[in-house]
N, CA, C and O of each residue as an XYZ file, in Angstrom:
460
protein
N     109.489    124.526     79.569
C     109.022    123.356     80.290
C     109.980    123.046     81.426
O     111.194    123.198     81.293
N     109.418    122.611     82.544
C     110.202    122.351     83.751
C     110.175    120.862     84.050
O     109.125    120.221     84.003
N     111.352    120.320     84.360
C     111.446    118.921     84.774
C     111.938    118.853     86.218
O     112.870    119.555     86.610
N     111.296    118.003     86.987
C     111.673    117.780     88.385
C     111.917    116.291     88.546
O     111.004    115.488     88.353
N     113.133    115.915     88.896
C     113.493    114.499     88.938
C     114.121    114.156     90.279
O     115.156    114.703     90.659
N     113.470    113.236     90.989
C     113.999    112.759     92.268
C     114.840    111.505     92.054
O     114.671    110.786     91.070
N     115.742    111.260     92.989
C     116.526    110.033     92.990
C     116.992    109.762     94.412
O     116.933    110.636     95.276
N     117.459    108.533     94.643
C     118.067    108.213     95.923
C     117.234    107.350     96.846
O     117.696    106.993     97.930
N     116.019    107.005     96.451
C     115.215    106.147     97.304
C     115.730    104.721     97.315
O     116.646    104.368     96.573
N     115.124    103.904     98.171
C     115.529    102.518     98.232
C     115.064    101.852     99.506
O     114.221    102.377    100.233
N     115.632    100.680     99.764
C     115.314     99.897    100.955
C     116.439    100.062    101.969
O     117.615     99.920    101.635
N     116.072    100.360    103.191
C     117.065    100.555    104.251
C     116.521     99.965    105.545
O     115.310     99.936    105.758
N     117.406     99.502    106.395
C     116.991     98.955    107.685
C     116.674    100.066    108.670
O     117.197    101.172    108.536
N     115.837     99.800    109.645
C     115.579    100.807    110.686
C     116.888    101.289    111.309
O     117.792    100.501    111.586
N     116.966    102.605    111.523
C     118.190    103.204    112.036
C     119.170    103.627    110.964
O     120.156    104.306    111.249
N     118.905    103.231    109.741
C     119.806    103.555    108.643
C     119.570    104.943    108.073
O     118.755    105.717    108.577
N     120.307    105.235    107.006
C     120.255    106.564    106.385
C     120.094    106.450    104.871
O     120.505    105.469    104.250
N     119.491    107.472    104.309
C     119.386    107.634    102.866
C     119.472    109.116    102.548
O     119.125    109.958    103.377
N     119.934    109.432    101.347
C     119.906    110.818    100.898
C     119.157    110.888     99.572
O     119.518    110.235     98.593
N     118.114    111.691     99.572
C     117.334    111.924     98.363
C     117.844    113.182     97.663
O     118.291    114.133     98.305
N     117.768    113.163     96.345
C     118.140    114.325     95.548
C     116.986    114.697     94.635
O     116.205    113.843     94.216
N     116.890    115.974     94.336
C     115.854    116.464     93.421
C     116.482    117.535     92.538
O     116.893    118.592     93.018
N     116.550    117.249     91.256
C     117.141    118.185     90.302
C     116.045    118.827     89.454
O     115.138    118.156     88.962
N     116.155    120.128     89.301
C     115.184    120.893     88.510
C     115.877    121.419     87.261
O     116.968    121.984     87.338
N     115.246    121.233     86.128
C     115.836    121.702     84.879
C     114.743    122.242     83.974
O     113.553    122.037     84.216
N     115.169    122.935     82.931
C     114.205    123.469     81.978
C     114.128    124.983     82.053
O     115.121    125.661     82.317
N     112.938    125.496     81.818
C     112.738    126.944     81.779
C     112.559    127.484     83.196
O     111.442    127.705     83.664
N     113.690    127.687     83.859
C     113.668    128.126     85.259
C     113.986    129.605     85.313
O     115.052    130.032     84.870
N     113.072    130.384     85.849
C     113.314    131.816     85.992
C     113.627    132.171     87.433
O     114.590    132.886     87.713
N     112.819    131.673     88.334
C     113.035    132.020     89.732
C     112.463    130.926     90.614
O     111.249    130.731     90.671
N     113.335    130.220     91.294
C     112.891    129.205     92.248
C     112.636    129.897     93.577
O     113.562    130.400     94.213
N     111.397    129.918     93.984
C     111.048    130.585     95.232
C     111.224    129.659     96.426
O     111.603    130.096     97.513
N     110.947    128.383     96.215
C     111.066    127.444     97.325
C     111.170    126.024     96.777
O     110.686    125.724     95.686
N     111.807    125.167     97.551
C     111.893    123.749     97.208
C     111.616    122.956     98.474
O     111.953    123.386     99.577
N     111.009    121.813     98.307
C     110.693    121.039     99.494
C     110.375    119.595     99.181
O     110.373    119.166     98.027
N     110.108    118.861    100.245
C     109.812    117.445    100.143
C     108.492    117.125    100.843
O     108.177    117.667    101.903
N     107.741    116.236    100.221
C     106.513    115.708    100.775
C     106.595    114.183    100.682
O     107.451    113.636     99.986
N     105.691    113.509    101.394
C     105.644    112.051    101.287
C     104.203    111.577    101.354
O     103.322    112.259    101.878
N     103.993    110.388    100.808
C     102.638    109.846    100.766
C     102.684    108.335    100.882
O     103.516    107.666    100.269
N     101.750    107.808    101.700
C     101.566    106.367    101.819
C     100.184    106.018    101.284
O      99.306    106.879    101.235
N      99.977    104.765    100.881
C      98.689    104.386    100.283
C      97.523    104.708    101.189
O      97.541    104.388    102.378
N      96.517    105.336    100.633
C      95.311    105.642    101.376
C      95.378    106.895    102.229
O      94.413    107.240    102.910
N      96.512    107.575    102.195
C      96.666    108.783    103.006
C      96.987    109.973    102.115
O      97.446    109.829    100.982
N      96.732    111.146    102.663
C      97.051    112.363    101.932
C      98.559    112.607    101.943
O      99.282    112.173    102.840
N      98.990    113.307    100.926
C     100.392    113.684    100.876
C     100.677    114.628    102.035
O      99.897    115.544    102.294
N     101.791    114.413    102.733
C     102.118    115.242    103.880
C     103.464    115.942    103.697
O     104.376    115.440    103.039
N     103.542    117.095    104.295
C     104.744    117.920    104.236
C     105.840    117.278    105.088
O     105.581    116.779    106.183
N     107.065    117.300    104.565
C     108.207    116.758    105.304
C     109.192    117.873    105.667
O     109.527    118.065    106.836
N     109.645    118.598    104.652
C     110.640    119.646    104.891
C     110.628    120.617    103.725
O     110.254    120.262    102.608
N     111.046    121.859    104.001
C     111.059    122.868    102.952
C     112.152    123.890    103.163
O     112.651    124.092    104.271
N     112.513    124.539    102.042
C     113.554    125.554    102.084
C     113.190    126.661    101.109
O     113.322    126.493     99.897
N     112.734    127.791    101.632
C     112.472    128.943    100.759
C     113.782    129.487    100.205
O     114.864    129.064    100.613
N     113.676    130.421     99.279
C     114.868    130.962     98.631
C     115.767    131.699     99.606
O     116.967    131.818     99.355
N     115.228    132.198    100.710
C     116.034    132.923    101.686
C     116.982    132.057    102.481
O     117.867    132.576    103.162
N     116.815    130.730    102.409
C     117.751    129.838    103.069
C     117.276    129.251    104.376
O     117.944    128.378    104.929
N     116.146    129.697    104.890
C     115.644    129.099    106.127
C     115.131    127.695    105.830
O     114.904    127.339    104.674
N     114.954    126.911    106.870
C     114.457    125.541    106.705
C     113.287    125.295    107.645
O     113.192    125.884    108.722
N     112.408    124.419    107.213
C     111.251    124.040    108.011
C     111.104    122.525    107.957
O     111.402    121.895    106.942
N     110.643    121.952    109.059
C     110.483    120.504    109.133
C     109.174    120.133    109.804
O     108.676    120.837    110.683
N     108.637    119.014    109.366
C     107.516    118.433    110.091
C     108.030    117.930    111.435
O     109.182    117.513    111.549
N     107.178    117.971    112.444
C     107.601    117.533    113.777
C     108.098    116.091    113.766
O     108.995    115.734    114.529
N     107.519    115.271    112.910
C     107.855    113.851    112.894
C     109.279    113.576    112.408
O     109.805    112.485    112.631
N     109.908    114.552    111.747
C     111.256    114.312    111.203
C     112.311    115.244    111.792
O     113.494    115.110    111.478
N     111.909    116.168    112.623
C     112.872    117.103    113.216
C     113.962    116.357    113.962
O     113.692    115.422    114.716
N     115.191    116.781    113.742
C     116.323    116.148    114.408
C     116.850    114.931    113.693
O     117.922    114.427    114.028
N     116.102    114.446    112.699
C     116.544    113.260    111.969
C     116.797    113.566    110.484
O     117.703    112.996    109.877
N     116.012    114.446    109.917
C     116.139    114.796    108.501
C     116.741    116.187    108.365
O     116.518    117.066    109.197
N     117.511    116.364    107.295
C     118.102    117.664    107.001
C     117.917    117.985    105.524
O     118.300    117.206    104.652
N     117.329    119.138    105.262
C     117.164    119.584    103.881
C     118.270    120.579    103.552
O     118.640    121.417    104.374
N     118.782    120.469    102.347
C     119.815    121.402    101.900
C     119.629    121.656    100.412
O     118.901    120.935     99.730
N     120.292    122.680     99.927
C     120.040    123.108     98.553
C     121.331    123.582     97.915
O     122.135    124.266     98.548
N     121.523    123.215     96.662
C     122.650    123.704     95.872
C     122.060    124.566     94.761
O     121.588    124.050     93.749
N     122.091    125.868     94.956
C     121.463    126.773     93.991
C     122.133    126.723     92.623
O     121.472    126.889     91.598
N     123.431    126.497     92.608
C     124.144    126.450     91.330
C     123.679    125.270     90.476
O     123.703    125.329     89.246
N     123.262    124.211     91.142
C     122.814    123.001     90.432
C     121.299    122.884     90.391
O     120.765    121.917     89.848
N     120.601    123.865     90.964
C     119.132    123.782     91.057
C     118.705    122.428     91.622
O     117.820    121.763     91.086
N     119.344    122.047     92.695
C     119.121    120.735     93.300
C     118.867    120.894     94.796
O     119.523    121.688     95.472
N     117.914    120.133     95.292
C     117.644    120.094     96.725
C     117.839    118.661     97.209
O     117.540    117.706     96.492
N     118.336    118.526     98.416
C     118.637    117.224     98.992
C     117.838    117.030    100.275
O     117.437    117.994    100.928
N     117.615    115.777    100.621
C     117.019    115.437    101.899
C     117.845    114.311    102.497
O     117.777    113.164    102.055
N     118.625    114.658    103.509
C     119.402    113.654    104.230
C     118.526    113.091    105.335
O     118.054    113.825    106.203
N     118.316    111.790    105.296
C     117.430    111.143    106.250
C     118.231    110.174    107.094
O     118.769    109.189    106.587
N     118.308    110.457    108.383
C     119.033    109.606    109.325
C     118.062    108.992    110.323
O     116.917    109.427    110.450
N     118.536    107.980    111.021
C     117.730    107.304    112.055
C     116.345    106.957    111.517
O     115.328    107.227    112.156
N     116.326    106.370    110.360
C     115.049    106.082    109.708
C     114.233    105.058    110.492
O     114.769    104.135    111.103
N     112.920    105.257    110.451
C     111.972    104.402    111.146
C     111.031    103.761    110.118
O     110.852    104.288    109.020
N     110.435    102.627    110.482
C     109.469    102.012    109.550
C     108.359    102.973    109.129
O     107.882    102.909    107.995
N     107.947    103.856    110.027
C     106.886    104.809    109.682
C     107.330    105.884    108.699
O     106.503    106.675    108.246
N     108.607    105.932    108.360
C     109.077    106.845    107.316
C     108.874    106.251    105.922
O     109.090    106.928    104.917
N     108.461    104.995    105.867
C     108.208    104.357    104.574
C     107.116    105.101    103.819
O     106.015    105.304    104.332
N     107.435    105.502    102.598
C     106.501    106.279    101.784
C     107.125    106.546    100.421
O     108.302    106.270    100.187
N     106.311    107.086     99.537
C     106.841    107.669     98.313
C     107.137    109.138     98.612
O     106.268    109.876     99.076
N     108.344    109.540     98.346
C     108.771    110.909     98.627
C     108.752    111.724     97.335
O     109.284    111.311     96.304
N     108.127    112.887     97.425
C     107.974    113.758     96.272
C     108.675    115.090     96.503
O     108.620    115.663     97.591
N     109.322    115.556     95.475
C     109.943    116.871     95.497
C     108.951    117.895     94.950
O     108.255    117.640     93.967
N     108.898    119.035     95.588
C     108.023    120.134     95.146
C     108.859    121.378     94.915
O     109.723    121.723     95.722
N     108.593    122.040     93.813
C     109.327    123.266     93.472
C     108.319    124.364     93.167
O     107.391    124.175     92.380
N     108.514    125.502     93.796
C     107.658    126.663     93.535
C     108.433    127.633     92.647
O     109.419    128.236     93.070
N     107.965    127.768     91.408
C     108.569    128.693     90.448
C     107.557    129.797     90.181
O     106.500    129.556     89.599
N     107.887    131.003     90.610
C     106.914    132.081     90.479
C     105.682    131.733     91.294
O     105.749    131.629     92.519
N     104.562    131.555     90.618
C     103.336    131.169     91.316
C     102.903    129.751     90.954
O     101.789    129.341     91.280
N     103.770    129.007     90.289
C     103.426    127.662     89.837
C     104.177    126.602     90.631
O     105.368    126.732     90.912
N     103.434    125.535     90.988
C     104.022    124.396     91.693
C     104.333    123.282     90.712
O     103.540    122.987     89.818
N     105.488    122.670     90.885
C     105.879    121.529     90.064
C     106.256    120.373     90.979
O     106.865    120.555     92.033
N     105.870    119.164     90.537
C     106.140    117.954     91.316
C     106.972    116.974     90.503
O     106.860    116.901     89.280
N     107.807    116.226     91.211
C     108.505    115.123     90.576
C     107.631    113.889     90.558
O     106.482    113.915     91.000
N     108.189    112.807     90.042
C     107.421    111.570     89.894
C     107.405    110.739     91.176
O     106.630    109.791     91.300
N     108.257    111.097     92.117
C     108.317    110.388     93.388
C     109.384    109.312     93.408
O     109.730    108.738     92.376
N     109.899    109.047     94.600
C     110.877    107.975     94.787
C     110.505    107.205     96.050
O     110.216    107.799     97.089
N     110.514    105.899     95.949
C     110.066    105.050     97.058
C     111.168    104.896     98.098
O     112.319    104.602     97.778
N     110.782    105.102     99.341
C     111.665    104.830    100.483
C     110.984    103.778    101.341
O     109.850    103.965    101.783
N     111.674    102.680    101.572
C     111.137    101.596    102.390
C     112.106    101.314    103.524
O     113.281    101.014    103.309
N     111.578    101.419    104.747
C     112.383    101.164    105.933
C     111.873     99.871    106.563
O     110.771     99.822    107.109
N     112.684     98.841    106.476
C     112.240     97.521    106.942
C     113.447     96.640    107.225
O     114.490     96.745    106.580
N     113.267     95.770    108.212
C     114.323     94.807    108.510
C     114.081     93.499    107.765
O     114.869     92.562    107.891
């Protein structure tokens, strides 16, 4: 069984920063990719950033230059450093892990950007 647990969300003022963490535990054989998505009420979940096992990174245009994804393979943990946050970044952020051919999701962590 695989567990995916996010942490690090919260309330921050516009222009502020937060760092999200996502730890994967359980029956892990091969993590092919890890990434972050976000969702607001009434909208579809959208891609934010991703990191395949090869180490490359990908970002949605809306977060390029502001967000940075990184990964600690020894800890099976992926991070999302979010800087220069905007009110439109407010959402529930979900961690996604691709193990073999199976996708696993965390429970989500709320990020609210407001003054």
